[in-house]
C-alpha positions in Angstrom: 0.0 0.0 0.0 3.0 2.3 0.5 1.4 4.0 3.6 3.4 4.0 6.8 2.6 5.0 10.3 3.2 8.7 10.7 5.9 9.3 13.2 5.8 12.7 14.8 5.6 14.5 18.1 1.9 13.6 18.9 1.9 10.0 17.6 5.2 9.3 19.4 3.9 10.7 22.7 0.6 8.8 22.3 2.4 5.4 21.7 4.9 6.0 24.4 2.1 6.7 26.8 0.3 3.5 25.8 3.4 1.3 25.8 4.8 2.7 29.1 1.5 2.8 31.0 2.5 -0.5 32.7 5.7 1.1 33.8 3.7 4.0 35.3 1.5 1.6 37.2 4.5 -0.4 38.5 6.2 2.7 39.8 3.2 4.5 41.3 0.9 1.6 42.4 3.2 -1.4 43.1 6.4 0.5 44.2 4.4 3.2 46.0 6.5 6.1 44.5 4.6 9.3 45.3 6.7 11.6 43.2 7.4 10.4 39.7 7.7 12.3 36.4 7.7 10.8 32.9 7.7 12.4 29.4 7.9 9.7 26.8 10.9 7.6 27.8 12.6 10.1 30.1 11.6 9.9 33.8 12.5 11.1 37.3 11.9 9.2 40.5 12.5 10.9 43.9 13.6 9.0 46.9 15.1 9.5 50.4 18.4 7.8 49.9 20.8 6.6 47.2 20.2 3.0 48.4 16.5 3.3 47.9 16.9 4.8 44.5 19.3 2.0 43.4 16.8 -0.6 44.6 14.1 1.1 42.6 16.2 1.4 39.5 17.1 -2.3 39.5 13.5 -3.3 39.8 12.5 -0.9 37.0 15.3 -2.3 34.8 14.1 -5.9 35.4 10.5 -5.0 34.7 11.4 -3.2 31.4 13.6 -6.1 30.2 11.2 -8.9 31.3 7.8 -7.4 30.6 8.3 -4.7 27.9 11.5 -6.1 26.2 13.2 -2.7 26.6 16.8 -2.1 27.7 17.7 0.8 30.0 20.8 2.9 29.1 22.8 2.6 32.3 24.8 5.7 31.3 21.6 7.8 31.4 20.9 6.7 35.0 22.0 9.5 37.4 21.4 10.1 41.0 21.3 13.7 42.0 20.2 15.9 44.9 17.3 18.4 44.7 19.5 20.6 46.8 22.0 21.1 44.0 19.2 20.7 41.3 18.3 18.1 38.7 18.3 18.8 35.0 15.1 17.4 33.3 13.6 18.2 29.9 15.0 21.7 29.7 14.5 22.7 33.3 16.5 22.7 36.5 14.4 21.3 39.3 15.2 22.3 42.9 13.3 21.7 46.1 10.5 24.2 46.0 11.3 25.8 42.6 11.7 24.9 38.9 13.7 27.1 36.5 13.6 26.8 32.7 17.2 26.7 31.4 18.6 29.2 29.0 18.7 26.8 26.0 15.0 26.0 26.4 14.1 29.7 26.7 16.2 30.4 23.5 14.6 27.5 21.6 11.1 28.7 22.6 11.8 32.3 21.5 13.2 31.1 18.2 10.1 29.0 17.7 7.9 32.0 18.5 9.8 34.2 16.0 9.6 31.5 13.3 5.8 31.1 13.8 5.4 34.9 13.8 7.2 35.2 10.5 5.1 32.4 9.0 1.9 34.1 10.2 3.0 37.6 8.9 3.8 36.1 5.5 0.4 34.3 5.4 2.0 30.9 5.5 0.0 30.1 8.6 -3.6 31.0 9.5 -4.7 32.8 12.6 -5.9 29.7 14.4 -2.8 27.7 13.6 -0.7 30.6 14.8 -2.7 30.9 18.0 -2.5 27.1 18.6 1.3 27.2 18.1 1.8 30.0 20.6 -0.5 28.3 23.0 1.5 25.1 22.7 4.8 26.8 23.3 3.4 28.7 26.4 1.9 25.4 27.7 5.2 23.7 27.5 6.9 26.4 29.4 4.1 26.7 31.9 3.9 22.9 32.4 7.0 23.0 34.6 5.2 25.2 37.1 2.5 22.6 37.5 4.8 19.8 38.6 3.8 18.9 42.2 4.3 15.8 44.2 1.4 16.3 46.4 3.3 15.6 49.6 5.3 17.7 52.0 8.4 15.4 51.8 9.3 14.5 48.2 9.1 10.7 47.9 
């Protein structure tokens, strides 16, 4: 037929959410992790100690290998402290605050300028332009909505 599955931002997010839903349930429901963030295949787990985080990581690795046939890149596994901050998806997360990093801000401004140019040159309609700006703003604003729902992190 010559038709393939469109691979793009929304379809990739959609399929990642479906495929990794079992991981989410393992971490939140079975392991009892109260503060967990995931965007596609990037995730953060908070814990009280390095030992606790290592135990969680090993269980997650086993689950991904055995149940989902996925391999974790051990080099991507890092333990950090919220006191010194954790880099995640263009933000620097500290206890009590989240800052968008300079590169993410610059990328967002560049996207806004590009979309504005397209709109001014009638290569994009009003609704598409509004939707694009709304998407960029929602991405930046999304970091402010990260909450664990508990006074102590994990």
